[in-house]
N, C-alpha and C positions, 0 to 999 in steps of 0.2 A: 690555381685550382679551377677545374672546369665546373660550370654550373650543373645542377642535377639533370637538366633536360638535354645536355650535350653528351650523347652516348656514342658519338663517332669514334671508331677504333676499338670500342669495348666489345668483348664477346657477348653475343646476344642470343645464342642458341639457335635452334632450328626455326625457320620461317614457315608458317603454315601457308602453303600455296594452293590449298583446296579452294574450289569455287565458292564464292560468297555472294549471297543474294541480299542486296541492300533492303532494309526495311523502309516503309513509307516515310517515317520521320527523318531518317538519314538522307533520303533523296530530297526532302523538303529543306533540310539544313543546307545541303549543297546548293540547291536552287536559290535559297535566301542569300547566301554569301555571294553568289554570282550576280544577283540583282543589286545587292548593296554595293558591290565593288566595281562591277563593270557597267551596269546600266545607270544606276543612280549616282555612282561615284561618291557615296557617303562614307565609305571606309576603304582601306587598302588591305591587301593580304599581309603586308608588314605589320599593320595594326593588329590583325588577327593573331599573328605569331607573337607579338609583344604581349597581348592579352593572355595567351596560352602559357607563355614562359613566366608569367608572374603569378601563377596559381599557387605555388608552393609545392614542395616535393611530394607530399602525401597525396594531395588532390591530383597533381599531374600524373602520378603513377597509377592512381585508382580509376581515373576517368577514361572512358573509351574515346576513340578518335573523334567521332562526330559530337560526342558530349563535350569535348574540349572546345570544338568549334562553336557550338550554340552558347555555351557559357561565356566565351570570349566575345561573340557578337553582341549578346545582351549587355555585357559590361561596357562595351564601346558605345552602344546606343544610349545607355544611361550617361556615360561620361560626356558624350557630345550633346546631351540635352534633347535628344530626339524622342525619348520616352523617359518618364520618371521611374524611379525604382518602385514607387507605390503603384503606378499603373501596371508595370510589368508583373509585380507580385499579385495584383488583383487578377490579371488575365491568366496567370499560371494557376491560381487557385480555381478560377472558373473552369479551366480545362480539367483539372484534377477532379472537381465535383462532377463534371459530365462523365468522365471515365469511370468513377466509382458507381454512378447511377446505371451505367451501361453494363456493369459486371453482374 
């Protein structure tokens, strides 16, 4: 039996080929992965994929492309002890607070 993330050979429907403009956060996630994997050599793309493939079927299917990346990157950074879960949660809450105040 294939794992839920392996959709190779399955009918997938039409592929949206219209131009897509990346949002700032998506560009930042891409840059972060490049810095962590190529420059700092803190993580590998294989680790990123492993992290994504362990989300569970519901989360895997619901999360967007770069959302999968950032959640995997964060999980790996916690796993490796580079940042604690508490520190990560605190910084995420700080960003949420700033966003709410700016609305």
